[in-house]
N, C-alpha and C positions, 0 to 999 in steps of 0.2 A: 504494500500500500504506500509506503514511504521509502524513498531512495535513501539508503544508508551508506556510509556513516553520516551521522548528524554532526554539525559543527559544534564546538564548544561555545558557550554563551547562550543567548536567548533564541529560541525557535518557537514560532507561532504556528498553531494548527487551527485554521479557521473554516467555518462552514455553517450552513443553516442547521436547524433542528433535524435530527435523523440522518445526517451525512456521515456519521461514524467517528466523530471526534473522540468520544469516550473509549470506544473500542480500539481506536488507534493508540491512545495512551496506554490502555491496559496491555495491548500487545507489545508495545515498546518496553514496558516495565516488566514483562515476563509473566503477567497475571493470566494471559490467554495464549494458547498456541495458535498457529496459523489457521486452524480449523474453527477457532472460536471456543474451544474447550478450556475450562479453567485449569490452569497449571497447578499441580499439587504443591510445589515449593517454588514460589517466585524468586527470581534473582534479586538479591538485596543490594546490588550495586546500582540498581534501578528501582525506583519506587513510585507507585501511584496509589492514592487512597481515595475512596469514595468520601468526599468531604462531609457527608452527613453522618459518617461513622455508624452505619447500621449494625445492629447486634451488639453494641457496646454500651447500652443504656445504663447498666449498673456500674460502670467504671467512672472514675474521676479523670480529669485531664492529666494529672500526674501519673496515673496508672496507664493511660493510653501512651504517654511519652515513654514510660519505663519499658513497655512492651516493644515500642519502636527502637528504643536504645539497645535492647537485647538482640534485635535483628539487624541493626545497622552498625557495623564496626567503627565508623567514623562519626558517630553521633556526637553532636556538640551541645553538651549540657548547659554551658554558659550561654550559648546562643538561644537555646530553648527558653531560658529564664529571661533573657533580654526581650525576646519576642512576646513572652507572656506579659511582661510589663508594658511594652509598646502597644500591644493589642488589648490592653486593659482586661486581662484575664485573671489577675490576682484575686478579686473577690469571689471568683468561681472555682478556684482550684480544689476546694474541699467538697464541692457538689458533684453529684453523679451527672452524667450526660443527659439523663432523662429530665433533669431539672433545668437544662439550658435551652435557650432559644436556638433557632436554626442558625442565625448568624454567629452566635457564640460557639456552637458546635463546630461550625466551619473554621472559626479562628483557631480552635484547639487543633484541628486536623492540619491546618496550614502551618501553625507553629511547629508541629511535628515533622511535616514534610520539609520545611525550610531548614530545620536543625539536623536532619537525618544524615547529611554528609555524603549522600550517594552521588556517583558519577553522573547519573541521569535521574532527574527529578521531574515528574509529570504532574502538572497542576491543571485540574479540570474546572474551568470557569471560576478562577480564584476570587473574583470580585463579587460574585453573586451573594446577596443577602448580607453584605458588609456595609457598615457605616463609612462615611468619607474618610474619617481619621484612620480607620483600619485599611482602607484601600490605599491611602498614602503610605502606610507602613509597608504593605506588601509590594507596592510599586517601587518604593525606595529600595527595598531589599533587592528586587530584581534588577534595578538600575545599577546597584553596587556590584552585582554578579555578572553583568553583561559582558565584561571583558575577561572573565575567568578563563585561564588557559586550558583547564582540564575538565570542567564540569559543564553539563548541558542542562538547561531548564526548558522543558517543552510545555508551553502554555496553550491550552485549547479554549477557544471562546468563539462567539459569533463573528467578531472582528478583532484584528490585532490592535492592541493598545498603542495609539499613536505617540504616546509619551515614552516609549521604550525603543532602544536601538536593536532591532531584530537582525540576527545574522541570516535568518531564513524564514520565509513565510510559506507555509504549505496550505493550499486551498483544497478543501474536500467538496465533493458534490458537483 
């Protein structure tokens, strides 16, 4: 579906609803094989998460991050704490995900993805359900990572964020 290898830095995958953006990210991260079957053990140097964190209602944000840290050898604990503060997650750290709004759940997942340290990080509509302050945090983080020599950030959305310096834009559909 996508010509590989992907360049380091920022890559946008854009398209209308139903064009396969999420499937593309899941395949890139090793969550699906080419036939669309769930892979039993995804590659952890590539990471995609459903930002709604389904099936994790009984966990706290810190428990979610601890599980990611165990899977991702280059997990950056200091960065996860910086992101928790920047995304204003501190008051919610002791709550279970079932107690959090959609936007707050997504911020928990985004903080985990951004701190994971994987060579390939896939972000699926990262700005959806976020307040402007949180969008600025995520955009600023991506802007800081745009020239990273070894890491690739693949961001799927309807359109590429015009405020980011994309190395490649892939249009689906």
